[in-house]
C-alpha positions as a printed Julia matrix, in Angstrom:
220×3 Matrix{Float64}:
 253.13   97.36  308.66
 253.15   97.86  312.52
 250.36   96.43  314.65
 249.37   95.83  317.86
 250.08   93.33  319.78
 247.13   93.71  322.7
 248.13   91.01  324.74
 251.05   92.55  325.6
 249.59   95.91  326.03
 248.85   96.73  329.99
 244.74   97.13  330.67
 245.25  100.95  331.4
 246.82  102.04  328.45
 243.36  100.49  326.28
 241.47  101.64  328.98
 243.28  105.51  328.38
 243.17  104.88  324.68
 239.58  104.13  324.63
 238.9   107.18  326.97
 240.84  109.59  324.28
 238.76  108.45  321.43
 235.46  109.01  323.58
 236.12  112.56  324.12
 235.34  113.73  320.22
 232.46  111.24  320.14
 231.13  112.46  323.04
 231.6   116.41  321.67
 229.82  115.19  318.12
 226.9   114.16  319.79
 226.65  117.47  322.3
 226.64  119.74  319.11
 224.48  116.61  316.65
 221.57  117.57  319.62
 221.68  120.66  320.31
 221.3   121.57  316.47
 218.71  118.73  315.66
 216.75  119.69  319.25
 215.58  123.12  316.78
 216.99  125.39  319.37
 220.0   126.35  317.41
 220.04  127.34  314.01
 223.14  127.72  311.43
 222.48  130.6   308.16
 219.11  130.29  306.18
 219.1   128.58  302.65
 215.74  131.31  302.23
 213.34  133.59  303.76
 210.58  135.46  302.87
 207.93  138.55  304.69
 204.77  138.92  304.97
 201.87  141.58  305.07
 202.53  141.11  309.0
 206.19  141.5   308.82
 206.38  137.77  309.97
 210.13  135.97  308.48
 209.78  132.74  307.58
 213.27  131.07  307.43
 214.23  128.21  305.67
 217.06  126.35  307.47
 218.37  122.22  306.39
 216.46  120.84  309.48
 213.56  122.54  308.3
 210.82  126.0   307.92
 210.16  128.29  311.3
 208.91  131.19  311.6
 209.84  134.51  313.66
 207.88  137.02  315.39
 209.11  139.28  318.1
 211.91  137.57  318.82
 210.55  134.24  318.72
 211.41  130.46  316.46
 207.88  128.65  315.48
 208.98  125.43  314.34
 206.43  124.68  310.81
 208.04  121.78  309.02
 210.63  119.83  308.47
 212.55  119.61  305.64
 212.71  116.75  303.31
 216.2   115.72  302.15
 216.18  119.1   300.81
 215.84  123.07  302.08
 212.65  124.97  300.64
 212.33  127.79  298.29
 210.3   130.35  299.77
 207.8   132.84  298.62
 204.74  135.14  300.12
 202.45  136.97  297.9
 200.22  139.89  297.95
 197.12  138.18  299.33
 199.66  136.24  302.07
 199.7   133.14  300.26
 202.8   131.52  301.66
 204.73  129.31  298.7
 206.73  125.99  300.43
 208.81  124.68  297.35
 210.07  121.76  297.76
 212.49  119.32  295.55
 209.37  117.68  293.74
 206.3   119.46  295.58
 204.65  122.66  295.56
 202.2   123.8   298.96
 200.56  126.99  298.88
 199.83  128.39  302.61
 196.72  130.49  303.35
 198.75  132.71  306.78
 195.16  134.31  306.77
 193.71  131.14  308.02
 196.92  130.1   309.76
 197.77  129.69  313.27
 201.38  130.54  313.2
 201.89  131.59  316.6
 201.17  128.09  317.66
 203.29  126.82  314.72
 199.78  125.97  312.69
 200.01  126.05  309.21
 196.52  126.1   307.24
 197.64  124.6   303.08
 194.81  124.97  300.62
 196.75  123.17  297.98
 199.34  120.99  297.04
 200.96  119.34  294.39
 204.24  117.54  292.51
 205.75  119.4   290.41
 209.04  118.22  290.52
 210.84  120.89  288.0
 208.85  123.94  290.0
 211.05  127.52  288.94
 210.86  128.8   292.24
 212.99  125.84  293.65
 214.74  125.35  290.81
 216.25  128.9   290.98
 216.54  129.48  294.49
 220.0   129.45  294.88
 220.07  133.19  292.12
 217.51  135.01  294.04
 216.84  133.99  297.37
 218.84  136.62  298.79
 216.2   139.91  298.04
 211.95  139.38  299.0
 210.32  142.52  297.52
 206.87  143.48  299.73
 204.05  145.83  299.66
 206.95  147.72  298.02
 209.64  147.37  300.86
 212.85  145.53  299.84
 214.73  142.75  302.24
 217.59  141.73  301.34
 220.06  139.04  303.2
 223.62  139.43  304.0
 226.05  137.97  305.8
 229.42  135.31  306.28
 230.1   132.2   307.34
 229.26  132.87  310.96
 226.66  135.46  310.55
 223.84  137.39  309.0
 221.66  139.95  308.43
 218.39  140.38  306.77
 218.06  144.38  305.56
 214.96  146.23  305.07
 214.72  148.72  302.55
 211.83  151.15  301.95
 213.27  153.48  299.99
 214.26  156.27  302.78
 216.32  154.27  305.09
 217.79  150.62  305.39
 217.73  149.42  308.72
 218.28  145.78  310.59
 214.93  143.86  310.23
 216.65  140.71  311.66
 220.02  139.62  312.99
 221.31  136.67  313.48
 220.16  135.3   317.54
 223.59  135.77  319.12
 223.43  132.05  320.67
 223.08  131.23  317.42
 226.59  132.88  316.19
 228.3   131.73  319.36
 227.39  128.12  318.63
 227.65  128.57  315.33
 231.91  129.76  316.35
 232.11  126.17  318.79
 231.18  123.86  315.94
 233.97  125.82  312.94
 235.96  125.55  316.53
 235.75  121.68  317.08
 236.22  120.77  313.53
 239.73  122.84  313.83
 239.98  120.98  317.54
 239.23  117.82  316.27
 242.25  117.68  313.85
 244.53  119.48  316.35
 243.09  116.35  318.77
 244.28  113.73  316.49
 247.37  115.02  315.82
 248.79  115.41  318.5
 247.61  112.05  319.15
 249.1   110.23  316.8
 252.29  111.72  317.51
 252.18  111.21  320.78
 251.58  107.36  319.86
 254.57  107.75  317.37
 257.07  109.43  319.73
 256.47  108.29  322.78
 254.82  104.7   322.56
 256.04  103.25  320.29
 260.07  104.11  321.16
 259.38  103.13  324.61
 257.63  100.67  324.37
 258.49   98.53  321.2
 257.15   95.15  323.17
 253.9    96.36  322.57
 254.21   96.04  318.5
 254.98   93.57  315.9
 256.3    94.01  312.16
 253.95   91.59  309.8
 254.06   90.96  306.1
 251.45   90.88  303.86
 251.76   88.36  301.63
 252.43   89.49  298.37
 255.83   91.65  299.89
């Protein structure tokens, strides 16, 4: 086994190696802060539309409402995303993994991110949350069908009133760009690390063998 003999490595090489390791760490924290700030979202895990045609989206980070192109943060997620539905009486059901909240949208101020919860109860086996994987991509409201369609990088919610189908909501361009950045960053990370390993193996070890020494495990 080859290990580094730090006593023989010049300090400038140690600094350069530290800077090399710092680049992906800084990139990771930048990307994490952008998504955790709530300004950028990925793809939703569930959606619902109310009588006023406001859109509710459940992301891994929490629940948001979309009205006139503006995102309003309503509630953080609790370990899992939410399953959503809106009744004809404008009662929003937010089903988590262990509890269910009923929100009266007529008494809520969604524009300011305030919800009027009229009932909350524990239900670990609630059907809405349990069936979210199969049924969340369509929502029927007042005779209109809303349908989620998307790929790994982009999504749209279509509105079908029986006469025509139109785009009701599309993934914001900024979210799309950041999603591409994240995927590219993961690919770049493996290339970056692989390049570093090859550089150390082909250049540093061969030209500076004094930086390393061979050791054996006791059982060898």
